[in-house]
N, CA and C atoms as a LAMMPS dump frame, in Angstrom:
ITEM: TIMESTEP
0
ITEM: NUMBER OF ATOMS
327
ITEM: BOX BOUNDS ff ff ff
-5.0000000000000000e+02 5.0000000000000000e+02
-5.0000000000000000e+02 5.0000000000000000e+02
-5.0000000000000000e+02 5.0000000000000000e+02
ITEM: ATOMS id mol type element x y z
1 1 1 N 0.966 -0.97 0.054
2 1 2 C 0.092 -0.042 0.021
3 1 3 C 1.022 1.307 0.279
4 2 1 N 2.086 1.293 0.614
5 2 2 C 2.783 2.299 0.677
6 2 3 C 3.383 2.762 -0.663
7 3 1 N 3.454 1.93 -1.52
8 3 2 C 4.101 2.078 -2.718
9 3 3 C 3.049 2.864 -3.711
10 4 1 N 1.672 2.593 -3.228
11 4 2 C 0.817 3.269 -4.287
12 4 3 C 0.704 4.659 -3.694
13 5 1 N 0.88 5.033 -2.159
14 5 2 C 0.623 6.429 -1.776
15 5 3 C 2.063 7.12 -2.36
16 6 1 N 3.259 6.387 -2.397
17 6 2 C 4.485 7.188 -3.191
18 6 3 C 4.202 7.74 -4.441
19 7 1 N 3.779 6.561 -5.203
20 7 2 C 3.512 6.764 -6.635
21 7 3 C 2.397 7.835 -6.808
22 8 1 N 1.515 8.1 -6.099
23 8 2 C 0.478 9.229 -6.305
24 8 3 C 1.098 10.379 -5.755
25 9 1 N 1.903 10.395 -4.71
26 9 2 C 2.466 11.693 -4.522
27 9 3 C 3.441 12.04 -5.525
28 10 1 N 4.144 11.231 -5.907
29 10 2 C 5.131 11.738 -7.131
30 10 3 C 4.324 12.022 -8.34
31 11 1 N 3.137 11.294 -8.595
32 11 2 C 2.636 11.779 -9.881
33 11 3 C 2.15 13.175 -9.692
34 12 1 N 1.662 13.1 -8.381
35 12 2 C 0.989 14.888 -8.032
36 12 3 C 2.232 15.812 -7.917
37 13 1 N 3.298 15.512 -7.486
38 13 2 C 4.463 16.636 -7.394
39 13 3 C 4.759 16.631 -8.633
40 14 1 N 4.949 15.73 -9.897
41 14 2 C 5.155 15.926 -11.534
42 14 3 C 4.199 17.006 -12.088
43 15 1 N 3.036 16.727 -11.759
44 15 2 C 1.714 17.564 -12.366
45 15 3 C 1.941 18.798 -12.251
46 16 1 N 2.218 19.007 -10.557
47 16 2 C 2.242 20.124 -9.932
48 16 3 C 3.511 21.402 -10.587
49 17 1 N 4.459 20.351 -10.897
50 17 2 C 5.98 21.153 -11.407
51 17 3 C 5.6 21.614 -12.771
52 18 1 N 4.759 20.463 -13.369
53 18 2 C 4.412 20.807 -15.142
54 18 3 C 3.441 21.745 -15.234
55 19 1 N 2.648 22.034 -14.211
56 19 2 C 1.506 23.01 -14.065
57 19 3 C 2.188 24.213 -14.2
58 20 1 N 3.208 24.483 -13.17
59 20 2 C 4.217 25.638 -12.961
60 20 3 C 4.621 26.075 -14.153
61 21 1 N 5.425 25.24 -14.918
62 21 2 C 5.965 25.491 -16.333
63 21 3 C 4.892 26.036 -17.257
64 22 1 N 3.833 25.226 -17.268
65 22 2 C 2.852 25.996 -18.152
66 22 3 C 2.289 27.154 -17.76
67 23 1 N 1.948 27.473 -16.581
68 23 2 C 1.719 28.607 -16.101
69 23 3 C 2.645 29.924 -16.458
70 24 1 N 3.856 29.528 -16.261
71 24 2 C 5.027 30.379 -16.742
72 24 3 C 5.067 30.958 -18.16
73 25 1 N 4.658 29.817 -18.823
74 25 2 C 4.572 30.143 -20.473
75 25 3 C 3.367 30.725 -20.637
76 26 1 N 2.218 30.557 -20.088
77 26 2 C 1.079 31.355 -20.384
78 26 3 C 1.147 32.595 -19.659
79 27 1 N 1.814 32.804 -18.792
80 27 2 C 1.907 34.44 -18.369
81 27 3 C 2.602 35.174 -19.299
82 28 1 N 3.878 34.5 -19.902
83 28 2 C 4.988 35.088 -20.626
84 28 3 C 4.178 35.567 -22.164
85 29 1 N 2.933 34.696 -22.53
86 29 2 C 2.459 34.816 -23.916
87 29 3 C 2.433 36.163 -24.269
88 30 1 N 1.385 36.832 -23.573
89 30 2 C 1.026 38.402 -23.975
90 30 3 C 2.305 39.278 -24.198
91 31 1 N 3.283 39.214 -23.356
92 31 2 C 4.537 39.717 -23.554
93 31 3 C 5.34 39.129 -24.724
94 32 1 N 5.519 38.177 -24.97
95 32 2 C 5.895 37.281 -26.267
96 32 3 C 5.082 37.837 -27.595
97 33 1 N 4.022 37.849 -27.336
98 33 2 C 3.66 38.026 -28.29
99 33 3 C 3.65 39.609 -28.95
100 34 1 N 3.614 40.497 -28.094
101 34 2 C 3.68 41.784 -28.352
102 34 3 C 5.227 42.112 -28.702
103 35 1 N 6.164 41.379 -28.045
104 35 2 C 7.574 41.541 -28.428
105 35 3 C 7.956 41.023 -29.998
106 36 1 N 7.526 40.049 -30.356
107 36 2 C 7.747 39.192 -31.379
108 36 3 C 6.993 39.774 -32.876
109 37 1 N 5.829 40.182 -32.447
110 37 2 C 4.849 40.475 -33.539
111 37 3 C 4.81 42.153 -33.963
112 38 1 N 4.817 42.848 -32.81
113 38 2 C 4.77 44.114 -32.935
114 38 3 C 5.829 45.131 -32.03
115 39 1 N 6.672 44.565 -32.202
116 39 2 C 7.992 45.317 -31.262
117 39 3 C 7.961 46.843 -31.415
118 40 1 N 8.847 47.553 -30.745
119 40 2 C 8.717 48.947 -30.827
120 40 3 C 9.023 49.503 -32.492
121 41 1 N 8.194 50.526 -32.874
122 41 2 C 8.64 50.753 -34.344
123 41 3 C 8.809 49.687 -35.38
124 42 1 N 8.023 48.552 -35.39
125 42 2 C 8.297 47.421 -35.879
126 42 3 C 9.094 46.216 -35.85
127 43 1 N 10.19 47.11 -35.012
128 43 2 C 11.424 45.992 -34.714
129 43 3 C 11.257 44.94 -33.836
130 44 1 N 11.586 43.769 -34.055
131 44 2 C 11.479 42.602 -33.304
132 44 3 C 12.244 42.774 -31.857
133 45 1 N 11.661 42.434 -30.878
134 45 2 C 12.647 42.103 -29.768
135 45 3 C 12.717 40.826 -29.04
136 46 1 N 13.921 40.198 -29.613
137 46 2 C 14.352 38.749 -29.671
138 46 3 C 14.562 38.532 -28.127
139 47 1 N 14.881 39.852 -27.235
140 47 2 C 15.175 39.231 -25.753
141 47 3 C 13.935 38.634 -25.05
142 48 1 N 12.72 39.066 -25.391
143 48 2 C 11.597 38.579 -25.121
144 48 3 C 11.586 36.82 -25.033
145 49 1 N 12.141 36.716 -26.314
146 49 2 C 12.313 35.079 -26.514
147 49 3 C 13.147 34.541 -25.948
148 50 1 N 14.31 34.792 -26.12
149 50 2 C 15.681 34.206 -25.726
150 50 3 C 15.793 34.403 -24.256
151 51 1 N 15.561 35.548 -23.545
152 51 2 C 15.588 35.763 -22.092
153 51 3 C 14.021 35.549 -21.463
154 52 1 N 13.01 36.406 -21.976
155 52 2 C 11.81 36.362 -21.191
156 52 3 C 10.874 34.974 -20.946
157 53 1 N 10.921 34.158 -21.937
158 53 2 C 10.381 32.854 -21.984
159 53 3 C 11.144 31.697 -21.052
160 54 1 N 12.71 31.791 -21.326
161 54 2 C 12.993 30.755 -19.807
162 54 3 C 13.108 31.188 -18.712
163 55 1 N 12.877 32.455 -18.583
164 55 2 C 12.677 33.173 -16.943
165 55 3 C 11.58 32.57 -16.179
166 56 1 N 10.387 33.081 -17.34
167 56 2 C 9.109 32.559 -17.093
168 56 3 C 8.849 30.999 -16.752
169 57 1 N 9.323 30.588 -17.663
170 57 2 C 9.007 28.893 -17.565
171 57 3 C 9.804 28.369 -16.332
172 58 1 N 11.077 28.699 -16.267
173 58 2 C 11.965 28.068 -15.155
174 58 3 C 11.341 28.869 -13.649
175 59 1 N 10.798 29.913 -13.947
176 59 2 C 10.276 30.828 -12.683
177 59 3 C 8.968 29.646 -12.07
178 60 1 N 8.151 29.245 -13.239
179 60 2 C 6.932 28.515 -12.795
180 60 3 C 7.562 27.045 -12.242
181 61 1 N 8.335 26.481 -12.869
182 61 2 C 8.707 25.197 -12.676
183 61 3 C 9.44 25.219 -10.905
184 62 1 N 10.125 26.466 -10.74
185 62 2 C 10.563 26.653 -9.353
186 62 3 C 9.433 27.073 -8.74
187 63 1 N 8.735 27.797 -8.756
188 63 2 C 7.463 27.814 -7.902
189 63 3 C 6.829 26.467 -7.781
190 64 1 N 6.538 25.749 -8.816
191 64 2 C 6.136 24.005 -8.566
192 64 3 C 6.795 23.225 -7.53
193 65 1 N 8.226 23.698 -7.71
194 65 2 C 9.172 22.746 -6.746
195 65 3 C 9.067 23.2 -5.446
196 66 1 N 8.847 24.475 -5.216
197 66 2 C 8.486 24.997 -3.72
198 66 3 C 7.49 24.719 -3.378
199 67 1 N 6.263 24.883 -3.879
200 67 2 C 5.075 23.807 -3.195
201 67 3 C 4.937 22.616 -3.207
202 68 1 N 5.708 21.726 -4.075
203 68 2 C 5.785 20.39 -3.791
204 68 3 C 6.609 19.92 -2.74
205 69 1 N 7.694 20.8 -2.391
206 69 2 C 8.418 20.527 -1.233
207 69 3 C 7.86 21.066 0.179
208 70 1 N 7.332 22.161 -0.012
209 70 2 C 6.58 22.758 1.418
210 70 3 C 5.26 21.732 1.386
211 71 1 N 4.661 21.299 0.797
212 71 2 C 3.595 20.101 0.846
213 71 3 C 4.005 18.872 1.682
214 72 1 N 5.589 18.378 1.157
215 72 2 C 6.331 17.567 1.945
216 72 3 C 6.705 17.65 2.836
217 73 1 N 6.989 18.852 3.543
218 73 2 C 7.37 19.331 4.735
219 73 3 C 9.136 18.984 4.522
220 74 1 N 9.486 19.206 3.297
221 74 2 C 10.91 19.189 3.116
222 74 3 C 11.689 20.806 3.199
223 75 1 N 11.858 21.409 4.452
224 75 2 C 12.138 22.728 4.507
225 75 3 C 13.252 22.859 3.658
226 76 1 N 14.453 22.432 3.594
227 76 2 C 15.782 22.624 3.045
228 76 3 C 15.511 22.656 1.479
229 77 1 N 14.662 21.521 0.836
230 77 2 C 14.252 21.588 -0.581
231 77 3 C 13.632 23 -0.789
232 78 1 N 12.873 23.116 -0.144
233 78 2 C 11.676 24.421 -0.281
234 78 3 C 12.551 25.648 -0.105
235 79 1 N 13.54 25.952 0.658
236 79 2 C 14.126 27.065 0.701
237 79 3 C 15.147 27.095 -0.604
238 80 1 N 15.677 25.872 -0.704
239 80 2 C 16.676 26.066 -2.057
240 80 3 C 15.762 26.351 -3.124
241 81 1 N 14.627 25.695 -3.577
242 81 2 C 13.837 26.044 -4.804
243 81 3 C 13.488 27.48 -4.798
244 82 1 N 12.905 28.104 -3.306
245 82 2 C 12.616 29.474 -3.274
246 82 3 C 13.858 30.355 -3.677
247 83 1 N 14.986 29.898 -3.289
248 83 2 C 16.054 30.795 -3.568
249 83 3 C 16.364 30.788 -5.141
250 84 1 N 16.139 29.586 -5.965
251 84 2 C 16.264 29.423 -7.236
252 84 3 C 15.074 30.503 -7.844
253 85 1 N 14.083 30.577 -7.245
254 85 2 C 12.604 31.397 -7.684
255 85 3 C 13.388 33.158 -7.673
256 86 1 N 13.873 33.178 -6.533
257 86 2 C 14.423 34.38 -6.192
258 86 3 C 15.382 34.953 -6.867
259 87 1 N 16.344 33.98 -7.55
260 87 2 C 17.388 34.541 -8.287
261 87 3 C 16.925 34.573 -9.504
262 88 1 N 15.974 34.056 -10.112
263 88 2 C 15.528 33.967 -11.564
264 88 3 C 14.835 35.227 -11.507
265 89 1 N 13.992 35.554 -10.469
266 89 2 C 13.301 37.017 -10.63
267 89 3 C 14.246 38.109 -10.558
268 90 1 N 15.225 38.109 -9.831
269 90 2 C 16.444 39.054 -9.853
270 90 3 C 17.103 39.056 -11.338
271 91 1 N 17.201 37.903 -12.109
272 91 2 C 17.789 38.178 -13.227
273 91 3 C 16.871 38.601 -14.043
274 92 1 N 15.591 38.409 -13.937
275 92 2 C 14.553 39.066 -14.664
276 92 3 C 14.486 40.46 -14.941
277 93 1 N 14.66 40.968 -13.31
278 93 2 C 14.545 42.386 -13.232
279 93 3 C 15.647 43.264 -13.737
280 94 1 N 16.879 42.572 -13.723
281 94 2 C 18.164 43.089 -13.869
282 94 3 C 18.475 43.432 -15.295
283 95 1 N 17.565 42.367 -16.006
284 95 2 C 17.799 42.417 -17.662
285 95 3 C 16.488 42.614 -18.239
286 96 1 N 15.629 43.277 -17.452
287 96 2 C 14.161 43.754 -17.949
288 96 3 C 13.415 42.821 -18.997
289 97 1 N 13.669 41.446 -18.491
290 97 2 C 12.913 40.297 -19.422
291 97 3 C 11.371 40.332 -18.787
292 98 1 N 11.171 40.801 -17.367
293 98 2 C 9.808 40.501 -16.796
294 98 3 C 9.132 41.938 -17.102
295 99 1 N 9.707 42.925 -17.578
296 99 2 C 9.051 44.128 -17.875
297 99 3 C 7.795 43.977 -19.002
298 100 1 N 6.649 44.321 -18.379
299 100 2 C 5.529 44.559 -19.485
300 100 3 C 5.358 45.295 -20.612
301 101 1 N 4.564 44.801 -21.442
302 101 2 C 4.656 45.565 -22.595
303 101 3 C 4.353 46.811 -22.536
304 102 1 N 4.256 47.988 -23.211
305 102 2 C 4.396 49.47 -23.023
306 102 3 C 2.639 49.518 -23.171
307 103 1 N 2.286 50.417 -22.534
308 103 2 C 0.703 50.704 -22.389
309 103 3 C 0.454 51.194 -23.696
310 104 1 N -0.77 50.68 -24
311 104 2 C -1.286 51.435 -25.391
312 104 3 C -1.843 52.907 -25.212
313 105 1 N -1.112 53.647 -26.05
314 105 2 C -1.14 54.876 -25.973
315 105 3 C -2.517 55.465 -26.778
316 106 1 N -3.27 56.422 -26.188
317 106 2 C -4.424 56.754 -26.876
318 106 3 C -3.94 57.913 -28.202
319 107 1 N -5.15 58.381 -28.954
320 107 2 C -5.181 58.959 -30.313
321 107 3 C -4.078 60.438 -29.897
322 108 1 N -3.931 60.766 -28.914
323 108 2 C -3.414 61.966 -28.951
324 108 3 C -1.586 62.066 -28.677
325 109 1 N -1.111 60.643 -28.901
326 109 2 C 0.415 60.493 -28.794
327 109 3 C 1.026 60.775 -29.679
């Protein structure tokens, strides 16, 4: 019976981490669409793809790992995953990969 519960917890953990990665990609999608399809004055902003997508995806994965570790009461693993999440957020802020798309300007611009 223990093997089934371990397998269920492992599956739930994998699904949580995968959902975090997918959530990161979905959160990136509006910024990626703006940067790749209609960048500033028609120029494509490739840093949105090369920096923004990995930061958001790995950030979602790190958030999922943090949740799984917290649910399993593994405090050191949770602290490590939270540190990785903080490092990714710091990288994103330092290189402006998490900066939102510019606000749409009205007709008076």
